[in-house]
ROTOR-45697 format. One line per 5 residues: number of its first residue (from 1); their letters; for each residue y, z, x of N, C-alpha, C. Coordinates in nm, 4 decimals, decimal comma, m for minus. Each point is the difference from the previous one (the first is absolute). Example, Ala and Ser with C-alpha at 12.3 -4.5 7.8 and 13.67 -1.06 7.14 Angstrom:
1 = as = m0,5690:0,7800:1,3190:0,1190:0,0000:m0,0890:0,1200:0,0000:0,0900 | 0,1050:m0,0720:m0,0350:0,1190:0,0060:0,0820:0,1090:0,0730:m0,0770
//
This chain:
1 = tqirq = m0,1190:0,0000:0,0837:0,1190:0,0000:m0,0837:0,1248:0,0000:0,0877 | 0,1149:m0,0214:m0,0639:0,1257:m0,0011:0,0738:0,0313:0,1371:0,0603 | m0,0290:0,1068:m0,0741:0,0289:0,1347:0,0512:m0,0885:0,0311:0,1199 | m0,1242:m0,0446:m0,0044:m0,0875:0,0176:0,1161:0,0580:m0,0735:0,1209 | 0,0546:m0,1200:m0,0237:0,0607:m0,0764:0,1088:0,1173:0,0752:0,0621
6 = vfqnl = 0,0778:0,0694:m0,0831:0,1127:0,0791:0,0496:m0,0472:0,1032:0,1008 | m0,0997:0,0781:m0,0374:m0,0425:0,1099:0,0868:m0,0829:m0,0487:0,1184 | m0,0700:m0,1117:m0,0171:m0,0666:m0,0604:0,1155:0,1029:m0,0397:0,1056 | 0,1077:m0,0655:m0,0445:0,1041:m0,0432:0,0934:0,0658:0,1186:0,0699 | 0,0263:0,1069:m0,0745:0,0652:0,1170:0,0588:m0,0908:0,0691:0,1019
11 = vinac = m0,1286:0,0095:m0,0314:m0,0933:0,0635:0,0939:m0,0195:m0,0873:0,1240 | m0,0107:m0,1315:m0,0196:m0,0111:m0,0909:0,1156:0,1229:0,0125:0,0888 | 0,1174:0,0064:m0,0624:0,1249:0,0173:0,0744:m0,0032:0,1277:0,0834 | m0,0492:0,1072:m0,0633:m0,0074:0,1291:0,0693:m0,0955:m0,0072:0,1194 | m0,1135:m0,0668:m0,0194:m0,0965:m0,0154:0,1097:0,0611:m0,0764:0,1166
16 = qamge = 0,0710:m0,1072:m0,0318:0,0607:m0,0826:0,1048:0,1101:0,0746:0,0753 | 0,0628:0,0961:m0,0676:0,1076:0,0763:0,0631:m0,0539:0,1030:0,0994 | m0,1303:0,0306:m0,0093:m0,0595:0,1019:0,0864:m0,0954:m0,0660:0,0986 | 0,0558:m0,0678:0,0974:m0,0816:m0,0713:0,0978:m0,0943:0,0883:0,0772 | 0,0370:0,1247:0,0192:m0,0837:0,0936:0,0768:m0,0725:0,0987:m0,0906
21 = gglik = m0,0071:m0,0308:m0,1287:m0,0698:0,0872:m0,0934:0,0908:0,1046:m0,0608 | m0,0531:0,0725:m0,0959:0,0780:0,1019:m0,0679:m0,0540:0,0246:m0,1396 | 0,0719:0,0762:m0,0774:m0,0426:0,0395:m0,1342:0,0862:m0,0675:m0,1050 | m0,0641:m0,0587:m0,0995:0,0704:m0,0563:m0,1157:m0,0249:0,0924:m0,1192 | 0,1061:0,0417:m0,0637:m0,0110:0,0856:m0,1178:0,0435:m0,0790:m0,1238
26 = vygrc = m0,0835:0,0043:m0,1029:0,0341:m0,0606:m0,1293:m0,0103:0,1093:m0,1044 | 0,1084:0,0295:m0,0655:m0,0013:0,1081:m0,0983:0,0867:m0,0377:m0,1203 | m0,0419:0,0493:m0,1171:0,0717:m0,0363:m0,1218:0,0022:0,1116:m0,1022 | 0,0951:m0,0079:m0,0900:0,0094:0,0959:m0,1095:0,0887:m0,0583:m0,1095 | m0,0134:0,0527:m0,1199:0,0866:m0,0417:m0,1105:0,1310:0,0787:0,0077
31 = vqvyn = 0,1111:m0,0691:m0,0167:0,1315:0,0637:0,0056:0,0840:m0,0486:m0,1172 | 0,0997:0,0788:m0,0327:0,0965:m0,0414:m0,1021:0,1309:m0,0371:0,0688 | 0,0503:m0,1183:m0,0291:0,1258:m0,0470:0,0569:0,1076:0,0104:m0,1069 | 0,1115:0,0598:0,0363:0,1095:0,0205:m0,0955:0,1060:m0,1082:0,0175 | 0,0882:m0,0106:m0,0965:0,1079:m0,0976:0,0052:0,0791:0,0131:0,1301
36 = dqipa = 0,0217:m0,1123:0,0678:0,0805:m0,0079:0,1224:m0,0631:0,0701:0,1203 | m0,1227:0,0508:m0,0153:m0,0657:0,0640:0,1147:m0,0373:m0,1052:0,1046 | m0,0565:m0,1104:m0,0471:m0,0307:m0,1153:0,0851:0,0616:m0,1206:m0,0691 | 0,1093:m0,0543:0,0525:0,0768:m0,1042:m0,0704:m0,0828:m0,1181:m0,0493 | m0,1054:m0,0358:0,0725:m0,0791:m0,1178:m0,0373:m0,0956:0,0264:m0,1165
41 = lragn = m0,0156:0,1272:m0,0398:m0,0989:0,0357:m0,1013:0,0638:0,0571:m0,1253 | m0,0621:m0,0306:m0,1125:0,0363:0,0658:m0,1252:m0,0609:0,1404:m0,0024 | 0,0582:0,0868:m0,0783:m0,0578:0,1333:m0,0159:m0,1382:m0,0124:m0,0636 | m0,0940:0,0832:0,0451:m0,1344:m0,0053:m0,0558:m0,1035:0,0558:0,0950 | m0,1255:m0,0164:m0,0360:m0,1120:0,0489:0,0804:m0,0485:m0,1096:0,0949
46 = ylkvs = m0,0273:0,0388:0,1243:m0,0414:m0,0966:0,1012:m0,1140:0,0563:0,0846 | m0,0819:m0,0901:0,0503:m0,0949:0,0337:0,1043:0,0684:m0,0261:0,1332 | 0,0111:0,1036:0,0817:0,0639:m0,0105:0,1312:m0,1089:0,0027:0,1069 | m0,0099:m0,1075:0,0766:m0,1009:m0,0108:0,1051:0,0691:m0,0272:0,1326 | m0,0326:0,0789:0,1005:0,0584:m0,0170:0,1334:m0,1076:m0,0397:0,0996
51 = vedqg = 0,0342:m0,0918:0,0888:m0,0878:m0,0412:0,1099:0,0733:0,0325:0,1291 | m0,0530:0,0961:0,0758:0,0677:0,0522:0,1191:m0,0825:m0,0271:0,1250 | 0,0646:m0,0509:0,1034:m0,0709:m0,0225:0,1255:0,0656:0,0782:0,1137 | m0,0670:0,0038:0,1135:0,0504:0,0667:0,1206:0,0278:m0,1033:0,1089 | 0,0537:m0,1149:m0,0431:0,0209:m0,1098:0,0921:0,1316:0,0054:0,0736
56 = cgipv = 0,0417:m0,1172:0,0463:0,1176:m0,0098:0,0868:0,1313:0,0148:m0,0754 | m0,0048:m0,0101:m0,1324:0,1222:0,0101:m0,0777:0,0773:m0,1307:m0,0031 | 0,1002:m0,0064:m0,0879:0,0815:m0,1203:m0,0164:0,1432:0,0325:0,0400 | 0,0587:m0,0753:0,0905:0,1389:0,0262:0,0408:0,0950:m0,0013:m0,1191 | 0,0985:0,0870:0,0006:0,0898:0,0175:m0,1134:0,0739:m0,1282:m0,0350
61 = eilpr = 0,0298:m0,0833:0,0983:0,0744:m0,1233:m0,0279:m0,0870:m0,1053:m0,0701 | m0,1311:0,0140:0,0095:m0,0924:m0,0951:m0,0617:m0,0440:0,0458:m0,1393 | 0,0030:0,1294:m0,0234:m0,0535:0,0599:m0,1221:0,0461:m0,0690:m0,1287 | 0,1294:m0,0347:m0,0157:0,0431:m0,0631:m0,1264:m0,0581:m0,1387:m0,0235 | m0,0626:m0,0598:0,1017:m0,0468:m0,1385:m0,0124:m0,1518:m0,0124:m0,0164
66 = vfepy = m0,0720:0,1124:m0,0043:m0,1465:m0,0083:0,0061:m0,0615:m0,0715:m0,1207 | 0,0701:m0,0037:m0,1145:m0,0547:m0,0667:m0,1183:0,0497:m0,1434:m0,0153 | 0,0777:m0,0484:0,0958:0,0491:m0,1378:m0,0075:m0,1127:m0,0987:0,0281 | m0,0092:m0,1083:m0,0775:m0,1023:m0,1012:0,0265:0,0168:m0,0607:0,1391 | m0,1120:m0,0124:0,0695:m0,0085:m0,0670:0,1308:0,0701:0,0761:0,1122
71 = fttkk = 0,0419:0,1241:m0,0257:0,0554:0,0808:0,1079:m0,1136:0,0815:0,0617 | m0,0172:m0,0118:0,1304:m0,1053:0,0748:0,0685:0,0394:0,0245:0,1452 | m0,0497:0,1096:0,0533:0,0170:0,0286:0,1428:m0,1341:m0,0099:0,0727 | m0,1071:m0,0356:m0,0752:m0,1334:m0,0096:0,0599:m0,0182:m0,1375:0,0620 | m0,0678:m0,0021:0,1123:m0,0218:m0,1256:0,0716:m0,0790:m0,0987:m0,0835
76 = dgngi = m0,1014:0,0491:m0,0726:m0,0845:m0,0872:m0,0804:0,0274:0,0146:m0,1493 | 0,1110:0,0628:m0,0367:0,0299:0,0230:m0,1409:0,0647:m0,1202:m0,0662 | m0,0062:m0,0027:m0,1357:0,0660:m0,1078:m0,0743:0,1105:0,0503:m0,0916 | 0,0177:0,1330:m0,0079:0,1076:0,0552:m0,0807:m0,0222:m0,0096:m0,1489 | m0,1264:m0,0188:m0,0418:m0,0301:m0,0168:m0,1422:m0,0488:0,1304:m0,0635
81 = glavv = m0,0778:0,0797:0,0737:m0,0698:0,1158:m0,0573:0,0877:0,0949:m0,0784 | 0,1059:0,0519:0,0624:0,0855:0,0977:m0,0671:0,0857:m0,0649:m0,1083 | 0,0341:m0,1278:0,0172:0,0744:m0,0710:m0,1037:m0,0847:m0,0143:m0,1260 | m0,1295:m0,0275:0,0168:m0,0918:m0,0085:m0,1133:m0,0138:0,1360:m0,0671 | m0,0125:0,1055:0,0802:m0,0075:0,1365:m0,0532:0,1217:0,0297:m0,0866
86 = ysiis = 0,1182:m0,0302:0,0520:0,1242:0,0266:m0,0731:0,0031:m0,0783:m0,1318 | m0,0411:m0,1269:0,0041:0,0010:m0,0842:m0,1187:m0,0943:0,0527:m0,1077 | m0,1205:0,0403:0,0405:m0,0982:0,0499:m0,0966:0,0479:0,1298:m0,0638 | 0,0493:0,0924:0,0816:0,0479:0,1281:m0,0532:0,1155:m0,0220:m0,0970 | 0,0918:m0,0884:0,0330:0,1131:m0,0299:m0,0892:m0,0483:m0,0587:m0,1312
91 = khngh = m0,0987:m0,0899:0,0087:m0,0555:m0,0627:m0,1205:m0,0632:0,1041:m0,0915 | m0,0509:0,1075:0,0575:m0,0604:0,1081:m0,0783:0,1018:0,1069:m0,0401 | 0,1280:m0,0318:0,0132:0,1088:0,0944:m0,0354:m0,0060:0,1274:0,0829 | m0,0400:m0,0157:0,1245:m0,0069:0,1152:0,0893:0,1034:m0,0097:0,1107 | m0,0231:0,0778:0,1039:0,0957:0,0062:0,1115:m0,0756:0,0368:0,1269
96 = isves = 0,0443:m0,0537:0,1134:m0,0574:0,0376:0,1289:0,1131:0,0307:0,0969 | m0,0154:0,1067:0,0780:0,0995:0,0390:0,1003:m0,0706:0,0242:0,1324 | 0,0785:0,0062:0,1071:m0,0575:0,0212:0,1316:0,0873:0,0960:0,0797 | m0,0647:0,0909:0,0704:0,0663:0,0903:0,0931:m0,0737:m0,0087:0,1334 | 0,0750:0,0046:0,1099:m0,0650:m0,0140:0,1295:0,0791:0,0690:0,1093
101 = qtgkg = m0,0736:0,0490:0,0991:0,0589:0,0556:0,1207:m0,0673:m0,0643:0,1201 | 0,0807:m0,0583:0,0870:m0,0547:m0,0661:0,1187:m0,0808:0,0990:0,0833 | m0,1223:m0,0390:0,0303:m0,0873:0,0843:0,0804:m0,0777:0,1035:m0,0784 | 0,0279:0,0141:m0,1290:m0,0681:0,1030:m0,0805:m0,0808:m0,0588:m0,1156 | 0,0469:m0,1088:m0,0577:m0,0771:m0,0592:m0,1088:0,0852:m0,0446:m0,1168
106 = tvftv = m0,0684:m0,0533:m0,1026:0,0652:m0,0606:m0,1153:m0,0695:0,0441:m0,1279 | 0,0778:0,0155:m0,1064:m0,0543:0,0323:m0,1320:0,0523:m0,1013:m0,1009 | m0,0911:m0,0721:m0,0650:0,0341:m0,0852:m0,1134:m0,0357:0,0755:m0,1272 | 0,0934:0,0070:m0,0940:m0,0225:0,0723:m0,1247:0,0135:m0,0958:m0,1181 | m0,1040:m0,0042:m0,0826:m0,0052:m0,0900:m0,1156:0,0069:0,0816:m0,1281
111 = ylpvm = 0,0832:m0,0461:m0,0932:0,0073:0,0589:m0,1341:m0,0476:m0,1035:m0,1008 | m0,0984:0,0363:m0,0827:m0,0487:m0,0883:m0,1051:0,0060:0,0733:m0,1336 | 0,0518:m0,0651:m0,1041:0,0135:0,0687:m0,1288:m0,1343:0,0376:m0,0601 | m0,0050:0,1166:m0,0608:m0,1199:0,0489:m0,0673:0,0265:m0,0002:m0,1488 | m0,0929:m0,0583:m0,0760:0,0149:m0,0065:m0,1450:m0,1142:0,0756:m0,0659
116 = ftqlk = 0,0339:0,0896:m0,0903:m0,0995:0,0740:m0,0759:m0,0021:m0,0571:m0,1411 | m0,1042:m0,0772:m0,0292:m0,0078:m0,0648:m0,1309:m0,1449:m0,0229:m0,0364 | m0,0244:m0,0147:m0,1290:m0,1355:m0,0279:m0,0466:m0,0228:m0,1507:0,0079 | m0,1036:m0,0402:0,0716:m0,0268:m0,1414:0,0206:m0,0723:m0,0596:m0,1200 | 0,0360:m0,1241:m0,0338:m0,0715:m0,0734:m0,1037:m0,1318:m0,0491:0,0576
121 = pvsna = m0,1028:m0,0165:m0,0858:m0,1251:m0,0581:0,0494:0,0252:m0,1354:0,0651 | m0,0678:m0,0252:0,1128:0,0249:m0,1226:0,0751:m0,0244:m0,1236:m0,0840 | m0,1062:m0,0003:m0,0797:m0,0317:m0,1189:m0,0795:0,1114:m0,0321:m0,0982 | 0,0583:0,1035:m0,0643:0,1099:m0,0219:m0,0941:0,1242:m0,0498:0,0716 | 0,0285:0,0598:0,1181:0,1183:m0,0411:0,0763:m0,0113:m0,1460:0,0418
126 = lkiat = m0,1193:m0,0418:0,0431:m0,0207:m0,1390:0,0392:0,0182:m0,0938:m0,1181 | m0,0526:0,0385:m0,1158:0,0104:m0,0856:m0,1178:0,1453:m0,0192:m0,0410 | 0,0767:0,1087:m0,0012:0,1419:m0,0074:m0,0380:0,0768:m0,0851:0,0984 | m0,0244:0,0223:0,1290:0,0785:m0,0692:0,1038:m0,0317:m0,1479:0,0080 | m0,1243:m0,0390:m0,0326:m0,0385:m0,1400:0,0169:0,0125:m0,0821:m0,1272
131 = dghrg = 0,0330:0,0618:m0,1114:0,0222:m0,0748:m0,1233:0,1148:m0,0995:0,0182 | m0,0184:m0,1206:m0,0507:0,1109:m0,0955:m0,0023:m0,0059:m0,1071:0,1067 | m0,0763:0,0198:0,1061:m0,0106:m0,1031:0,1035:m0,1469:m0,0277:0,0271 | m0,0400:m0,1259:m0,0169:m0,1360:m0,0400:0,0303:0,0030:m0,1116:0,1017 | m0,0554:0,0245:0,1159:m0,0055:m0,1010:0,1036:m0,1299:m0,0779:m0,0073
136 = sgkvl = m0,0116:m0,0995:0,0858:m0,1236:m0,0773:0,0090:m0,0109:m0,0567:0,1409 | m0,1202:m0,0380:0,0353:m0,0211:m0,0563:0,1319:m0,0560:0,1008:0,0976 | m0,0197:m0,0474:0,1211:m0,0632:0,0803:0,1045:0,1047:0,0416:0,1035 | m0,0053:0,1271:0,0421:0,0984:0,0567:0,0929:m0,0733:0,0624:0,1188 | 0,0590:m0,0160:0,1178:m0,0531:0,0643:0,1209:0,0968:0,1091:0,0451
141 = vmddd = m0,0523:0,1202:0,0233:0,0793:0,1132:0,0477:m0,0489:0,0398:0,1384 | 0,0914:0,0029:0,0984:m0,0356:0,0440:0,1355:0,0853:0,1209:0,0367 | m0,0661:0,1148:0,0188:0,0682:0,1237:0,0397:m0,1016:0,0873:0,0715 | 0,0409:0,0612:0,1117:m0,0958:0,0815:0,0757:m0,0162:0,1405:m0,0556 | 0,0844:0,0383:m0,0954:m0,0124:0,1309:m0,0637:m0,0960:m0,0118:m0,1180
146 = diirr = m0,1142:0,0676:0,0107:m0,1058:m0,0140:m0,1011:0,0485:0,0411:m0,1391 | 0,0777:0,1071:m0,0085:0,0467:0,0480:m0,1299:0,0956:m0,1001:m0,0630 | 0,0965:m0,0493:0,0780:0,0950:m0,0985:m0,0517:m0,0730:m0,1264:m0,0428 | m0,0929:m0,0450:0,0831:m0,0737:m0,1244:m0,0273:m0,0779:0,0102:m0,1314 | m0,0726:0,1091:m0,0181:m0,0818:0,0145:m0,1204:0,0855:0,0232:m0,1242
151 = tlaal = 0,1090:0,0766:0,0171:0,0873:0,0271:m0,1142:0,0686:m0,1268:m0,0473 | 0,0546:m0,0775:0,0939:0,0667:m0,1248:m0,0366:m0,0985:m0,0965:m0,0651 | m0,1210:m0,0069:0,0510:m0,1016:m0,0873:m0,0594:m0,0299:0,0413:m0,1441 | m0,0133:0,1315:m0,0234:m0,0285:0,0494:m0,1356:0,1141:m0,0336:m0,0964 | 0,1243:0,0149:0,0468:0,1153:m0,0306:m0,0851:0,0068:m0,1489:m0,0329
156 = lqklg = m0,0232:m0,0835:0,0997:0,0032:m0,1452:m0,0224:m0,1118:m0,0432:m0,0952 | m0,1182:0,0607:0,0139:m0,1102:m0,0311:m0,0910:0,0342:0,0421:m0,1429 | 0,0661:0,1147:m0,0110:0,0415:0,0472:m0,1320:0,0997:m0,0963:m0,0640 | 0,0767:m0,0684:0,0831:0,0987:m0,0958:m0,0487:m0,0592:m0,1388:m0,0235 | m0,1290:m0,0169:0,0260:m0,0653:m0,1250:m0,0334:m0,0388:m0,0895:0,1158
161 = yevdt = 0,0261:0,0427:0,1240:m0,0304:m0,0832:0,1165:m0,1399:0,0286:0,0546 | m0,0613:m0,1017:0,0599:m0,1180:0,0211:0,0838:0,0499:0,0330:0,1404 | m0,0603:0,0981:0,0651:0,0554:0,0492:0,1263:m0,1070:0,0067:0,1090 | 0,0334:m0,0566:0,1163:m0,0760:0,0228:0,1225:0,0841:0,0872:0,0918 | m0,0655:0,0859:0,0796:0,0742:0,0886:0,0898:m0,0532:m0,0116:0,1423
166 = aknge = 0,0902:0,0233:0,0952:m0,0353:m0,0026:0,1423:0,0812:0,1054:0,0726 | m0,0587:0,0578:0,1066:0,0694:0,1061:0,0727:0,0785:m0,0517:0,1204 | m0,0191:m0,1282:0,0352:0,0767:m0,0584:0,1100:0,0049:m0,1512:m0,0162 | 0,0722:m0,0662:0,0894:0,0189:m0,1427:m0,0109:m0,1275:m0,0811:0,0172 | m0,0894:0,0466:0,0880:m0,1248:m0,0730:0,0208:m0,0827:m0,0081:m0,1289
171 = ealem = m0,0142:0,1143:m0,0670:m0,0750:0,0021:m0,1259:0,0683:m0,0874:m0,1047 | 0,1324:0,0102:m0,0086:0,0750:m0,0764:m0,1000:m0,0143:m0,1502:0,0226 | 0,0092:m0,0411:0,1266:m0,0095:m0,1424:0,0318:m0,1404:m0,0533:m0,0312 | m0,1009:0,0805:0,0254:m0,1376:m0,0401:m0,0314:m0,0170:m0,0198:m0,1509 | 0,0549:0,0926:m0,0800:m0,0081:m0,0131:m0,1452:0,0759:m0,1229:m0,0481
176 = feqik = 0,1174:m0,0221:0,0591:0,0823:m0,1148:m0,0347:m0,0765:m0,1304:0,0232 | m0,0649:m0,0111:0,1144:m0,0727:m0,1225:0,0326:m0,1244:m0,0168:m0,0859 | m0,0614:0,1115:m0,0398:m0,1184:m0,0076:m0,0848:0,0316:m0,0580:m0,1368 | 0,1088:0,0486:m0,0627:0,0292:m0,0517:m0,1343:0,0548:m0,1427:0,0069 | 0,0683:m0,0352:0,1105:0,0452:m0,1385:0,0167:m0,1194:m0,0942:0,0117
181 = svgqn = m0,1064:0,0478:0,0643:m0,1175:m0,0839:0,0228:m0,0745:m0,0336:m0,1286 | 0,0215:0,0789:m0,1059:m0,0660:m0,0279:m0,1291:0,1002:m0,0545:m0,1022 | 0,1137:m0,0462:0,0491:0,0969:m0,0660:m0,0865:0,0873:0,0922:m0,0825 | 0,0051:0,1287:0,0359:0,0854:0,0947:m0,0716:0,1216:0,0332:0,0858 | 0,0912:0,0799:m0,0577:0,1191:0,0387:0,0757:0,0565:0,1304:m0,0546
186 = ysfii = 0,0802:0,0666:0,0803:0,0682:0,1207:m0,0444:0,1334:m0,0368:m0,0645 | 0,0339:0,0729:m0,1065:0,1306:m0,0198:m0,0646:0,1113:0,0496:0,0912 | m0,0232:0,1133:0,0649:0,0908:0,0528:0,1014:m0,0742:0,1021:0,0841 | 0,0590:0,0351:0,1133:m0,0617:0,0928:0,0951:0,1006:0,1093:0,0325 | m0,0430:0,1270:m0,0074:0,0853:0,1139:0,0325:m0,0484:0,0592:0,1316
191 = idlmv = 0,0919:0,0104:0,0980:m0,0418:0,0468:0,1323:0,0908:0,1122:0,0506 | m0,0611:0,0887:0,0763:0,0731:0,1018:0,0759:0,0248:m0,0566:0,1398 | 0,1230:0,0066:0,0477:0,0305:m0,0616:0,1295:m0,0662:0,0721:0,1164 | 0,0033:0,1347:m0,0024:m0,0488:0,0787:0,1132:m0,1347:0,0620:m0,0339 | m0,1049:m0,0356:0,0753:m0,1312:0,0613:m0,0187:m0,0420:0,0665:0,1301
196 = sngmg = m0,0836:0,1021:m0,0113:m0,0363:0,0798:0,1178:m0,1064:m0,0669:0,0855 | m0,0893:m0,0772:m0,0623:m0,1073:m0,0661:0,0750:m0,0190:m0,1421:m0,0506 | 0,0066:m0,0958:0,0915:m0,0231:m0,1376:m0,0379:0,1276:m0,0804:m0,0167 | m0,0163:m0,1197:m0,0552:0,1118:m0,0914:m0,0197:0,0989:0,0553:m0,1009 | 0,1291:m0,0047:0,0342:0,1045:0,0493:m0,0883:0,0474:m0,1047:m0,0992
201 = gkkla = 0,0950:0,0413:m0,0846:0,0458:m0,0857:m0,1071:0,0740:m0,1246:0,0455 | 0,0779:0,0107:0,1076:0,0772:m0,1154:0,0459:m0,0907:m0,1139:0,0447 | m0,1002:0,0339:0,0814:m0,0918:m0,1041:0,0473:m0,0808:m0,0562:m0,1156 | m0,0421:0,0867:m0,0914:m0,0749:m0,0459:m0,1168:0,0825:m0,0987:m0,0817 | 0,1279:0,0326:m0,0220:0,0863:m0,0885:m0,0778:0,0130:m0,1369:0,0654
206 = reial = 0,0104:m0,0017:0,1322:0,0087:m0,1279:0,0727:m0,1291:m0,0809:m0,0166 | m0,1135:0,0687:0,0112:m0,1281:m0,0684:m0,0124:m0,0182:m0,0577:m0,1408 | 0,0406:0,0737:m0,1004:m0,0109:m0,0483:m0,1377:0,0919:m0,1197:m0,0224 | 0,1231:0,0095:0,0520:0,0954:m0,1101:m0,0158:m0,0505:m0,1276:0,0664 | m0,0701:0,0128:0,1123:m0,0564:m0,1164:0,0674:m0,1087:m0,0664:m0,0838
211 = rdasi = m0,0732:0,0810:m0,0755:m0,1118:m0,0522:m0,0794:0,0447:m0,0472:m0,1386 | 0,0956:0,0714:m0,0600:0,0502:m0,0387:m0,1334:0,1357:0,0663:m0,0222 | 0,1069:m0,0735:0,0241:0,1354:0,0556:m0,0093:0,0461:0,0180:m0,1441 | m0,0809:m0,0423:m0,0964:0,0409:0,0114:m0,1412:m0,0283:0,1375:m0,0588 | m0,0780:0,0822:0,0701:m0,0382:0,1303:m0,0545:0,1072:0,1042:0,0338
216 = pvvis = 0,0601:0,0634:m0,1005:0,1037:0,1012:0,0270:m0,0588:0,1229:0,0691 | 0,0711:0,0479:0,1012:m0,0395:0,1207:0,0724:0,1058:0,1074:m0,0242 | m0,0435:0,1171:m0,0463:0,0887:0,1117:m0,0330:m0,0153:0,1095:0,1046 | 0,1118:0,0427:0,0583:m0,0016:0,1143:0,0915:0,0030:0,1290:m0,0810 | m0,0901:0,0912:0,0313:0,0048:0,1339:m0,0574:0,0192:0,0977:0,1149
221 = sgyse = 0,1171:0,0639:0,0047:0,0336:0,0832:0,1161:0,0831:0,1193:m0,0427 | m0,0039:0,1040:0,0846:0,0804:0,1185:m0,0266:0,1404:m0,0088:0,0554 | 0,0306:m0,1104:0,0677:0,1309:m0,0105:0,0639:0,0565:m0,1398:m0,0211 | 0,1103:m0,0118:m0,0707:0,0546:m0,1291:m0,0416:0,0407:m0,0872:0,1183 | 0,0272:0,0610:0,1165:0,0375:m0,0785:0,1169:m0,1136:m0,0935:0,0428
226 = dfsks = m0,1246:0,0395:m0,0338:m0,1133:m0,0875:0,0298:0,0179:m0,1359:m0,0640 | 0,0474:0,0018:m0,1260:0,0156:m0,1267:m0,0713:0,1208:m0,0780:0,0484 | 0,1130:0,0691:0,0212:0,1218:m0,0700:0,0395:m0,0174:m0,0689:0,1349 | m0,0777:0,0629:0,0908:m0,0241:m0,0626:0,1306:m0,1024:m0,1123:m0,0117 | m0,1090:0,0260:m0,0718:m0,1095:m0,0959:m0,0043:0,0320:m0,1200:m0,0885
231 = snntd = 0,0852:0,0172:m0,1013:0,0297:m0,1096:m0,0915:0,0739:m0,1133:0,0703 | 0,0576:0,0267:0,1170:0,0674:m0,1047:0,0764:m0,0990:m0,0936:0,0685 | m0,1264:0,0419:0,0075:m0,1023:m0,0822:0,0635:m0,0636:m0,0918:m0,1042 | 0,0431:m0,1245:m0,0051:m0,0450:m0,0910:m0,1054:m0,1484:m0,0331:0,0111 | m0,0604:0,0197:0,1179:m0,1425:m0,0323:0,0155:m0,0903:0,1024:m0,0674
236 = mnfaa = 0,0573:0,1100:m0,0499:m0,0805:0,1024:m0,0669:m0,0072:m0,0199:m0,1513 | 0,0898:m0,0787:m0,0575:m0,0059:m0,0346:m0,1412:0,0076:0,1225:m0,0920 | 0,0821:0,1001:0,0349:0,0137:0,1176:m0,0848:0,0777:m0,0340:m0,1265 | m0,0544:0,0423:m0,1144:0,0603:m0,0348:m0,1287:0,0765:0,1155:m0,0630 | m0,0418:0,1244:0,0275:0,0628:0,1145:m0,0656:m0,0331:0,1275:0,0769
241 = ylqkp = 0,0660:0,1081:m0,0410:m0,0148:0,1296:0,0664:m0,0268:0,1082:m0,1035 | m0,1049:0,0772:0,0192:m0,0368:0,1106:m0,0879:0,0149:0,1301:0,0781 | 0,1025:0,0785:m0,0352:0,0331:0,1222:0,0741:m0,0987:0,1115:m0,0299 | m0,0571:0,0565:0,1058:m0,0802:0,1223:m0,0137:0,0919:0,1212:0,0105 | m0,0340:0,1093:m0,0657:m0,1044:0,0128:m0,1014:0,0477:m0,0533:m0,1342
246 = ynike = m0,0913:m0,0387:m0,0863:0,0345:m0,0499:m0,1328:m0,0952:0,0629:m0,1009 | 0,0476:0,0118:m0,1239:m0,0864:0,0500:m0,1065:m0,0461:m0,1166:m0,0874 | m0,0738:0,0307:m0,1040:m0,0589:m0,1041:m0,0842:0,1082:m0,0837:m0,0680 | 0,1033:0,0664:m0,0508:0,1060:m0,0724:m0,0693:0,0744:m0,0934:0,0944 | 0,0248:0,0466:0,1234:0,0703:m0,0833:0,0990:m0,0845:m0,1207:0,0387
251 = lkafl = m0,1307:0,0189:0,0134:m0,0886:m0,1115:0,0319:0,0002:m0,1024:m0,1134 | m0,0075:0,0492:m0,1233:m0,0004:m0,0905:m0,1154:0,1305:m0,0792:m0,0071 | 0,1123:0,0680:0,0218:0,1301:m0,0675:m0,0033:0,0088:m0,1055:0,1097 | m0,0527:0,0324:0,1175:m0,0003:m0,0961:0,1106:m0,0813:m0,1243:m0,0363 | m0,1179:0,0201:m0,0557:m0,0867:m0,1129:m0,0329:0,0588:m0,0856:m0,1115
256 = qkft = 0,0684:0,0631:m0,0953:0,0629:m0,0762:m0,1073:0,1070:m0,0946:0,0545 | 0,0722:0,0436:0,1030:0,1030:m0,0848:0,0604:m0,0606:m0,1037:0,0937 | m0,1052:0,0404:0,0701:m0,0532:m0,0837:0,1073:m0,0940:m0,1092:m0,0502 | m0,0821:0,0336:m0,1010:m0,1051:m0,0950:m0,0409:0,0414:m0,0867:m0,1170
//
């Protein structure tokens, strides 16, 4: 999930900051935030989670820039990790802050809203959300997150689509070539740009465009900069952008406009 990606990135960051080893502390509790206590947050109940390391720390002059896209001080870094974290937390109506002391370590603190409510049965919620839009045709979904992949497939099937799923570009390309070989085709393909193992979304999009440029390819990403940068590459044939995270209603609205 997107929240798992947030904490994976923060823990990886902490590990990289401690080249000679050290202790990483992750601790959380429910807190109440009052009006004007934290300007970025509304008053309410929040889950507060801190990730603390004993690394080299971040120089004070750099600290305000750590969430900027493509800003990095690491030799092999790309400046995407913390920008993605910031984007996901903001999308969830939360907040992230950072405190650091050079030579002592860094603490990232995440606030996520907590809602106490009685949940509707999943089957009823799906029926209500999917009423009114019926799709058709075959769709390919490529995402390395098993939960996202299976959930998106279930939602698309509920909306009337036949769905194939793949965890990386190699699997997706194999499925694509298989259905082409029997004279079938996908109505559209939804891909995640960044995967942990195997061919990523950019290369997959290029390979698909080489084989059949008429098939729309949709980027599904947690960070909109992925689309703005990649959409300039005409060889990828990107048709649309689906912002993560999304709920059932947002997916339905997207498909109504796109298909």
